[in-house]
C-alpha positions as CSV (number, residue, x, y, z in Angstrom):
1,M,86.5,-0.3,-25.1
2,Q,85.6,-1.9,-28.5
3,S,81.9,-2.3,-29.1
4,E,80.6,-5.9,-29.6
5,T,80.0,-6.9,-33.2
6,R,77.7,-9.6,-34.5
7,T,76.6,-11.3,-37.8
8,V,73.2,-12.9,-38.3
9,K,71.7,-14.7,-41.2
10,I,67.9,-14.7,-41.9
11,P,66.7,-17.4,-44.3
12,L,64.4,-16.5,-47.2
13,L,61.9,-19.0,-48.6
14,N,62.0,-17.5,-52.1
15,A,63.0,-14.4,-54.2
16,A,59.6,-12.8,-53.7
17,E,60.4,-12.4,-50.0
18,G,63.6,-10.6,-50.7
19,L,61.8,-8.2,-53.1
20,A,59.1,-7.6,-50.5
21,V,61.4,-6.5,-47.7
22,F,64.1,-4.8,-49.8
23,G,61.6,-3.1,-52.1
24,P,61.7,-2.5,-55.9
25,Q,65.3,-1.7,-57.0
26,D,66.2,-2.1,-53.3
27,K,64.4,1.1,-52.4
28,F,63.4,-0.1,-48.9
29,L,66.9,-1.4,-48.2
30,K,68.5,1.9,-49.2
31,L,66.1,3.7,-46.7
32,V,67.3,1.4,-43.9
33,E,71.0,1.7,-44.9
34,Q,70.7,5.5,-44.8
35,Q,69.8,5.4,-41.1
36,M,71.9,2.5,-39.9
37,E,75.6,1.7,-39.9
38,A,75.3,-2.1,-40.1
39,S,76.0,-3.9,-43.4
40,I,73.0,-5.6,-45.0
41,S,73.2,-7.9,-48.0
42,S,71.3,-10.7,-49.6
43,R,73.2,-13.8,-50.5
44,E,71.4,-16.6,-52.3
45,A,68.4,-17.5,-50.0
46,E,69.3,-15.4,-46.9
47,I,69.7,-11.9,-45.6
48,V,73.1,-11.3,-43.9
49,I,73.4,-8.5,-41.4
50,S,76.8,-7.5,-39.8
51,G,77.8,-4.8,-37.5
52,E,77.6,-3.4,-33.9
53,K,75.4,-5.8,-31.8
54,Q,72.7,-3.3,-30.9
55,E,72.1,-2.3,-34.5
56,V,72.2,-5.9,-35.7
57,D,69.7,-6.9,-33.0
58,S,67.3,-4.1,-34.2
59,L,67.7,-5.0,-37.9
60,E,67.2,-8.7,-37.2
61,Q,63.9,-7.9,-35.5
62,L,63.0,-5.5,-38.3
63,F,63.5,-8.1,-41.1
64,N,61.9,-11.0,-39.2
65,V,58.8,-8.9,-38.6
66,L,58.6,-7.7,-42.2
67,L,59.0,-11.3,-43.4
68,Q,56.2,-12.4,-41.1
69,L,53.9,-9.7,-42.3
70,F,54.6,-10.7,-46.0
71,R,54.1,-14.3,-45.2
72,G,50.8,-13.4,-43.6
73,G,49.6,-11.7,-46.8
74,Y,50.5,-8.1,-46.0
75,N,52.8,-6.2,-48.4
76,P,54.7,-3.6,-46.4
77,S,54.8,-0.1,-47.9
78,E,57.6,2.5,-47.7
79,R,55.7,4.1,-44.8
80,D,55.6,0.8,-43.0
81,I,59.3,0.3,-43.4
82,V,60.1,3.7,-42.0
83,Y,57.7,3.1,-39.0
84,A,58.9,-0.4,-38.4
85,L,62.6,0.8,-38.3
86,D,61.6,3.5,-35.8
87,L,60.0,0.8,-33.6
88,A,62.9,-1.7,-34.1
89,R,65.4,0.8,-32.7
90,T,63.7,0.2,-29.3
91,M,62.9,-3.5,-30.1
92,Q,59.2,-2.8,-30.5
93,A,58.8,-3.8,-34.1
94,E,56.9,-7.0,-33.1
95,E,53.9,-4.8,-32.2
96,L,53.3,-4.4,-35.9
97,L,52.3,-8.1,-36.2
98,D,49.1,-7.4,-34.2
99,L,48.7,-3.9,-35.7
100,F,48.2,-5.0,-39.3
101,K,46.1,-8.0,-38.6
102,A,42.9,-6.3,-37.5
103,E,40.7,-4.6,-40.0
104,I,38.4,-1.7,-38.9
105,T,36.3,-2.0,-42.1
106,S,36.9,-1.9,-45.8
107,T,36.6,0.8,-48.5
108,F,33.7,0.6,-50.9
109,R,36.1,-1.1,-53.3
110,G,36.8,-3.9,-50.8
111,K,40.3,-2.8,-49.8
112,P,40.8,-3.4,-46.0
113,I,41.2,-0.3,-43.8
114,R,43.7,-1.0,-40.9
115,V,45.4,1.2,-38.3
116,K,49.0,1.9,-39.4
117,T,50.6,3.1,-36.1
118,I,50.4,2.3,-32.4
119,G,49.0,5.8,-31.8
120,Q,46.2,5.1,-34.3
121,R,45.4,1.8,-32.6
122,H,45.1,3.5,-29.3
123,Y,42.9,6.2,-30.9
124,V,40.5,3.6,-32.4
125,K,40.3,1.7,-29.1
126,T,39.5,4.9,-27.2
127,I,36.8,6.0,-29.6
128,K,35.1,2.6,-29.3
129,K,35.3,2.8,-25.5
130,Q,34.6,6.5,-24.7
131,D,31.7,8.8,-25.7
132,V,33.9,11.9,-26.1
133,V,37.4,11.7,-27.6
134,F,39.9,14.4,-28.6
135,G,42.4,13.4,-31.3
136,I,45.2,16.0,-31.2
137,G,48.3,16.0,-33.4
138,P,50.0,17.0,-36.7
139,A,48.6,16.7,-40.2
140,G,48.7,13.3,-41.8
141,T,48.1,11.2,-38.7
142,G,44.7,9.9,-39.8
143,K,42.8,11.7,-37.0
144,T,39.8,12.8,-39.2
145,Y,39.9,9.8,-41.6
146,L,39.8,7.2,-38.9
147,A,37.0,9.1,-37.1
148,V,34.9,9.1,-40.3
149,V,35.7,5.4,-40.8
150,L,34.5,4.5,-37.3
151,A,31.4,6.7,-37.7
152,V,30.4,4.9,-40.9
153,A,31.1,1.5,-39.2
154,A,28.8,2.6,-36.3
155,L,26.1,3.6,-38.7
156,K,26.3,0.3,-40.6
157,E,26.0,-1.8,-37.5
158,G,23.1,0.4,-36.2
159,S,24.7,1.7,-33.0
160,V,24.0,5.2,-34.3
161,K,21.2,6.5,-36.5
162,R,23.1,9.4,-38.2
163,I,26.5,11.0,-38.7
164,I,27.1,14.7,-38.2
165,L,30.3,16.3,-39.5
166,T,31.2,19.8,-38.7
167,R,34.1,22.3,-38.9
168,P,34.5,25.9,-37.9
169,A,34.5,28.1,-41.0
170,V,37.2,30.4,-39.7
171,E,38.3,31.9,-43.0
172,A,34.8,33.3,-43.5
173,G,34.6,34.3,-39.8
174,E,31.6,32.0,-39.4
175,N,29.7,34.5,-41.5
176,L,28.9,32.5,-44.6
177,G,26.6,35.2,-46.0
178,F,29.4,36.9,-47.7
179,L,30.1,33.8,-49.9
180,P,28.3,33.3,-53.2
181,G,25.8,30.3,-53.7
182,D,23.5,28.4,-51.4
183,L,24.4,26.9,-48.1
184,Q,25.8,23.7,-49.5
185,E,28.0,25.5,-52.0
186,K,29.2,27.9,-49.3
187,V,30.1,25.1,-46.8
188,D,31.7,22.6,-49.3
189,P,35.2,24.2,-49.5
190,Y,35.6,23.9,-45.7
191,L,34.3,20.3,-45.5
192,R,36.1,18.8,-48.5
193,P,38.4,16.5,-46.4
194,L,35.3,15.0,-44.7
195,Y,33.7,14.3,-48.1
196,D,37.0,12.7,-49.3
197,A,37.0,10.3,-46.3
198,L,33.3,9.4,-46.8
199,H,33.8,8.8,-50.6
200,D,36.7,6.4,-49.7
201,V,34.6,4.3,-47.3
202,L,31.1,4.5,-48.8
203,G,31.7,5.5,-52.4
204,P,30.3,8.6,-54.0
205,D,26.9,7.0,-54.8
206,Q,26.2,5.7,-51.3
207,T,27.5,9.0,-49.8
208,A,25.0,11.0,-52.0
209,K,22.1,8.7,-50.9
210,A,23.1,9.0,-47.2
211,F,22.9,12.9,-47.6
212,E,19.5,12.6,-49.3
213,R,18.1,10.4,-46.5
214,G,19.6,12.7,-43.9
215,T,21.7,9.9,-42.3
216,I,24.8,11.9,-42.9
217,E,24.7,15.7,-42.3
218,I,27.5,18.2,-42.9
219,A,27.2,21.6,-41.4
220,P,29.4,24.5,-40.2
221,L,29.8,24.7,-36.5
222,A,27.7,27.9,-36.2
223,Y,24.6,25.7,-37.2
224,M,25.1,23.4,-34.2
225,R,23.8,26.0,-31.7
226,G,20.6,25.1,-29.9
227,R,20.5,21.5,-31.0
228,T,20.6,18.3,-28.9
229,L,22.2,15.4,-30.9
230,D,20.9,12.0,-29.9
231,D,21.9,8.6,-31.4
232,A,24.5,10.3,-33.5
233,F,28.2,10.0,-34.3
234,I,29.4,13.6,-34.3
235,I,32.8,14.7,-35.6
236,L,34.3,18.2,-35.1
237,D,37.2,18.7,-37.4
238,E,39.8,21.5,-37.3
239,A,38.9,22.1,-33.7
240,Q,42.0,24.2,-33.1
241,N,40.0,27.0,-34.9
242,T,37.1,27.0,-32.4
243,T,36.9,29.7,-29.7
244,P,36.4,28.5,-26.1
245,E,32.8,29.5,-26.4
246,Q,32.2,27.5,-29.5
247,M,33.9,24.5,-28.0
248,K,31.7,24.6,-24.9
249,M,28.6,25.1,-27.1
250,F,29.6,22.1,-29.3
251,L,30.4,19.7,-26.4
252,T,27.1,20.5,-24.7
253,R,25.2,19.3,-27.7
254,L,26.0,15.7,-26.7
255,G,22.7,13.7,-26.5
256,F,21.8,10.1,-25.4
257,G,23.4,7.3,-27.4
258,S,25.8,9.6,-29.1
259,K,29.6,9.8,-29.6
260,M,31.7,12.8,-30.2
261,V,35.2,12.9,-31.7
262,I,37.0,16.2,-31.8
263,T,40.1,16.5,-34.0
264,G,42.7,19.2,-34.4
265,D,46.3,20.4,-34.7
266,V,47.3,23.0,-32.1
267,T,50.3,24.1,-34.3
268,Q,47.9,25.2,-37.1
269,I,45.6,27.8,-35.4
270,D,44.0,30.3,-37.9
271,L,42.1,32.3,-35.3
272,P,42.5,36.1,-35.3
273,R,45.4,37.3,-33.1
274,G,44.3,37.5,-29.5
275,K,41.6,34.8,-29.7
276,N,42.3,31.7,-27.6
277,S,41.8,28.2,-29.2
278,G,38.9,26.3,-27.8
279,L,40.9,23.1,-28.3
280,I,43.8,24.2,-26.1
281,E,41.3,25.4,-23.4
282,A,39.4,22.1,-23.5
283,Q,42.6,20.2,-22.8
284,R,43.2,22.3,-19.7
285,I,39.5,22.3,-18.5
286,L,38.5,18.7,-19.2
287,R,41.7,16.8,-18.6
288,D,40.6,15.4,-15.2
289,I,37.3,14.0,-16.5
290,E,38.0,10.2,-16.8
291,E,35.2,9.6,-19.3
292,I,36.8,11.9,-21.9
293,G,39.6,10.5,-23.9
294,F,42.6,12.5,-25.0
295,I,44.9,11.0,-27.7
296,F,48.0,12.9,-28.6
297,F,49.6,11.9,-31.9
298,T,53.2,12.6,-32.8
299,E,55.2,12.9,-36.0
300,Q,55.8,9.2,-35.7
301,D,52.1,8.6,-36.4
302,V,52.2,10.5,-39.8
303,V,50.9,8.1,-42.5
304,R,51.3,10.3,-45.5
305,H,54.4,10.5,-47.7
306,S,57.5,10.0,-45.6
307,L,58.6,13.6,-46.4
308,V,55.6,14.9,-44.4
309,Q,57.1,13.5,-41.2
310,K,60.4,15.2,-42.0
311,I,58.7,18.5,-42.7
312,I,56.8,18.4,-39.4
313,V,60.0,17.6,-37.5
314,A,61.8,20.5,-39.2
315,Y,59.1,23.0,-38.3
316,N,58.9,21.7,-34.7
317,W,62.7,22.1,-34.4
318,D,62.5,25.6,-35.8
319,A,59.7,26.6,-33.4
320,E,61.5,25.2,-30.4
321,N,64.7,27.0,-31.3
322,K,62.9,30.3,-31.8
323,A,61.2,30.1,-28.4
């Protein structure tokens, strides 16, 4: 039985629209053509798509959504094109219209910070709603960055009085005494990604002032013991490298008026052989507590270079086939 074919024509208002959706030197168009069989071309003031009906339907939605985004003032990036195409395969690309409208906040240079995937939107909504949220998934999904952005937003609006950022210093076995320098110099290498996110949102000067005032504190996980953290936004990064004991210790620091976000990637555990990950244990032990949110990101949520997504998929495939 021969599959049904179809041709559609999507009108363009001007040449700038064609450039926006096809990309410089047709870079975006080539990305789409690599993954789809349908014929796509631009004739005068329209995009013409021909091919098997299901593919044409998907591509029609894809280009209509991209044009609406551009007409609304948003310039789609290469990453947006790849993600939009993934969604268009299941006719979900229209979800991007709401996704890119809402701004969480802006960088210190005034550039808007928005969620870039449906998974990120769910993560942000859950953090706003729940007091304890786990963000679990591969590198490049924005788990830590978005948590820091929301922490700074909460500090600015006065819903918390301070931000506390922490990571387990696994490579030094939590024994920082063997490293040269004072505490700040010892801790810095482990917490660099947190500094990078703060600098992006607040700028280096405001970040430095917040450290001086004590409204932002960065410390290794070992220094959390014995504290009760009230009116704070607390982020535990690289949580896959906590032991179950450390994770319990951290979670029980939660005080009144505080939020906790725990981020990690269970495929990148650096703990010594034979030691269980506190992040994996927490999923099992806490999964039935309704007030705790668990958000699981996939490679589709990766917002770094498009190659990062392919690398993650390749490693996942290799791990599954070795098992």
